[in-house]
C-alpha positions in Angstrom: 156.8 203.6 -50.3 153.6 201.7 -49.6 154.4 199.3 -52.5 157.9 198.7 -51.1 156.5 198.0 -47.7 154.0 195.5 -49.2 156.7 193.7 -51.1 158.8 193.5 -47.9 155.8 192.2 -46.0 155.1 189.6 -48.7 158.7 188.5 -48.6 158.6 188.1 -44.8 155.4 186.1 -44.9 156.9 183.9 -47.6 160.0 183.3 -45.5 158.0 182.5 -42.4 155.9 180.0 -44.4 159.0 178.4 -45.9 160.7 178.2 -42.5 157.5 176.8 -40.9 157.3 174.1 -43.6 160.9 173.2 -43.1 160.4 172.9 -39.3 157.3 170.8 -39.8 159.0 168.6 -42.2 161.9 168.1 -39.8 159.6 167.2 -37.0 157.6 164.7 -39.1 160.9 163.2 -40.3 162.3 162.7 -36.8 158.9 161.5 -35.6 158.7 158.9 -38.3 162.4 158.0 -37.8 161.8 157.5 -34.1 158.6 155.4 -34.8 160.6 153.3 -37.3 163.4 152.9 -34.8 160.9 151.6 -32.2 159.5 149.1 -34.8 163.0 148.0 -35.7 163.9 147.4 -32.0 160.8 145.4 -31.3 161.4 143.3 -34.4 164.9 142.6 -33.1 163.5 141.0 -29.9 162.9 137.3 -30.0 159.5 135.9 -29.0 159.7 134.3 -25.6 159.1 130.6 -25.0 155.8 129.8 -23.2 155.4 126.9 -20.9 153.7 123.7 -22.2 150.9 121.6 -20.9 151.3 120.6 -17.2 154.5 122.6 -16.8 154.8 124.7 -13.6 155.2 128.5 -13.4 156.2 130.3 -10.1 155.9 134.1 -10.0 157.4 136.3 -7.3 155.6 139.6 -7.1 156.9 142.1 -4.5 153.6 144.0 -4.3 150.0 143.5 -5.3 149.7 144.7 -8.9 153.3 143.8 -10.1 152.1 140.4 -11.3 149.4 142.1 -13.3 151.2 145.0 -15.0 154.4 143.0 -15.7 153.2 139.5 -16.5 149.4 139.1 -16.8 149.7 138.4 -20.5 152.2 135.7 -19.7 149.9 134.3 -17.0 146.9 134.1 -19.3 148.8 132.5 -22.2 150.5 130.0 -19.9 147.1 128.9 -18.5 145.7 128.6 -22.0 148.6 126.2 -22.8 147.6 124.1 -19.8 150.4 125.2 -17.4 149.9 125.5 -13.7 150.6 129.0 -12.3 151.4 129.9 -8.7 152.0 133.5 -7.5 154.0 134.4 -4.4 153.1 137.9 -3.0 156.2 138.9 -1.1 155.0 142.0 0.8 151.7 142.9 2.5 151.0 146.1 0.4 150.5 147.9 3.7 152.8 150.9 3.2 149.8 153.3 3.4 147.7 151.1 5.7 145.8 149.5 2.8 146.6 145.9 3.4 143.0 144.6 3.3 142.1 146.7 0.3 145.2 145.7 -1.7 144.8 142.0 -0.8 141.2 142.1 -2.1 142.4 143.8 -5.2 145.0 141.1 -5.6 142.4 138.4 -5.3 140.2 140.1 -7.8 142.9 140.8 -10.4 144.3 137.2 -10.2 140.8 135.8 -10.5 140.3 137.8 -13.7 143.5 136.3 -15.0 142.3 132.8 -14.2 144.6 131.9 -11.3 142.9 129.7 -8.7 142.9 131.2 -5.2 144.7 128.1 -3.8 147.6 129.0 -6.0 148.2 132.3 -4.2 150.9 132.4 -1.5 151.2 135.3 1.0 154.6 135.9 2.7 153.3 139.1 4.5 156.7 140.9 4.6 156.4 144.7 5.3 155.8 146.7 2.2 158.8 149.0 1.4 161.0 147.5 4.1 162.5 144.2 2.7 165.9 145.8 3.5 165.1 145.4 7.2 164.5 141.7 6.8 167.4 139.2 7.2 168.6 138.1 3.7 168.9 134.6 5.1 165.3 134.5 6.2 164.1 135.7 2.7 166.5 133.3 1.0 165.1 130.3 3.0 161.5 131.3 2.3 162.1 131.8 -1.5 164.2 128.6 -1.8 161.7 126.6 0.2 158.9 127.6 -2.2 161.0 126.7 -5.2 161.9 123.4 -3.6 158.3 122.5 -2.8 156.8 123.5 -6.1 159.7 122.5 -8.4 158.7 124.9 -11.2 159.8 124.8 -14.8 159.7 128.6 -15.0 160.2 131.3 -12.4 159.2 134.9 -13.1 160.8 137.5 -10.8 161.9 141.2 -10.7 165.0 142.2 -12.7 167.8 143.2 -10.3 168.1 146.4 -12.4 164.8 147.5 -10.9 165.1 150.7 -8.9 162.6 149.8 -6.2 164.4 148.2 -3.2 161.7 145.6 -2.7 162.0 144.5 -6.3 165.8 144.6 -6.3 166.1 142.5 -3.2 163.6 140.0 -4.4 165.3 139.8 -7.8 168.8 139.4 -6.5 167.9 136.6 -4.1 165.8 134.6 -6.6 168.5 135.0 -9.3 171.1 133.7 -6.8 168.9 130.7 -6.0 168.3 129.8 -9.6 172.0 130.2 -10.6 173.0 127.4 -8.3 169.8 125.3 -8.4 170.3 121.6 -9.2 167.2 121.5 -11.5 167.3 123.4 -14.8 164.7 126.2 -14.4 164.0 129.0 -16.9 164.2 132.3 -15.2 162.2 135.3 -16.7 163.0 138.7 -15.2 160.6 141.6 -15.5 161.2 145.3 -15.0 158.7 147.7 -13.4 160.5 150.6 -11.7 163.2 152.4 -13.8 163.9 156.0 -14.6 163.7 155.4 -18.3 161.0 152.7 -18.4 158.4 152.4 -19.7 158.5 155.1 -22.4 156.3 157.0 -22.9 154.9 156.8 -19.4 151.2 157.1 -20.4 148.4 155.0 -21.8 149.7 154.0 -25.3 148.1 150.6 -26.2 149.4 150.7 -29.8 153.0 151.2 -28.6 155.6 148.6 -27.5 157.5 148.0 -24.3 161.3 148.2 -24.9 164.2 147.9 -22.5 165.8 151.1 -21.5 168.8 151.8 -23.8 171.4 151.6 -21.1 170.1 148.2 -19.8 169.9 146.9 -23.3 173.5 148.0 -24.1 174.7 146.2 -21.0 173.6 142.9 -22.5 171.3 140.1 -21.5 168.7 138.3 -23.5 165.7 140.5 -23.6 162.7 138.9 -25.2 159.1 139.9 -25.9 155.7 138.3 -25.5 153.3 139.7 -28.1 149.8 140.0 -26.7 146.7 139.1 -28.7 143.9 141.6 -28.5 141.7 139.5 -26.2 144.7 138.9 -23.8 145.4 142.7 -23.7 141.8 143.4 -22.9 141.7 141.0 -20.0 145.0 142.5 -18.7 143.3 145.9 -18.8 140.4 144.5 -16.8 142.9 143.1 -14.2 144.7 146.5 -14.0 141.3 148.2 -13.3 141.0 145.9 -10.2 143.7 148.0 -8.5 141.5 151.0 -7.8 143.6 152.1 -4.8 146.6 152.5 -7.0 144.7 154.1 -9.9 143.5 156.8 -7.6 147.1 158.1 -7.3 148.1 160.1 -10.4 151.7 158.9 -10.8 150.8 155.3 -10.1 147.9 155.5 -12.5 150.3 156.6 -15.3 152.7 153.8 -14.4 150.0 151.1 -14.4 148.5 152.3 -17.7 152.0 152.5 -19.2 152.1 148.7 -19.2 149.1 148.2 -21.3 151.1 147.8 -24.5 151.2 145.3 -27.4 153.8 143.2 -25.7 155.3 142.2 -22.4 159.1 142.2 -21.8 161.4 139.7 -20.1 165.1 139.1 -19.6 165.7 135.4 -20.0 168.2 133.5 -17.8 168.6 129.7 -18.1 
């Protein structure tokens, strides 16, 4: 009887080991397949065109930090090419009564990136409440800045962004560029979306990819591959936003943008 029990026990142990190995093999296979799929997708994205010497770049950032997490690699590489970069901060960042703190963080982050202080524009609209502002007033402010600066490139939030300040800014700027008499390259960036970025954590060896649903809807999504030194300076600029890093879910969001590339939807 004892021998029979031992044989049954050995069989059970053997089956458990076999099943464990099968499960582990399946997990490894799916993990590698998912990793390969990510590499395949990033390879599919075309490298974005950077501005040339003396060309002008105008960036609309709804809040202090959006310019850094979404486009600080682009800013650095444009400046290295000899382009002029101007940043328009649309809201005052004062949703939690931190206007002065966030403005100081904005000054520090943009200085780290190499943007001169005289190239920073403050519109001072209320953070989180662009929906209370007349669309005509916003349109005139945005169009006036584009008219006076005459940029070759404009960076602005993608209208698919789920934050209302981003969406409003993105829709208005896109409307201006669509009918603008001068040919301007529009580069849209995404910050707030249910499925972006993935994974939402610090993953500097991963890539930023558009959410599947947005990608399937079309549009020319392109990547900007970041050299190591550019990514390190981007990280330093992110660390300038201490007020945001002190909030756990914002900390995760900001660190999620420290990836091997930046991502833009191109409209000409």
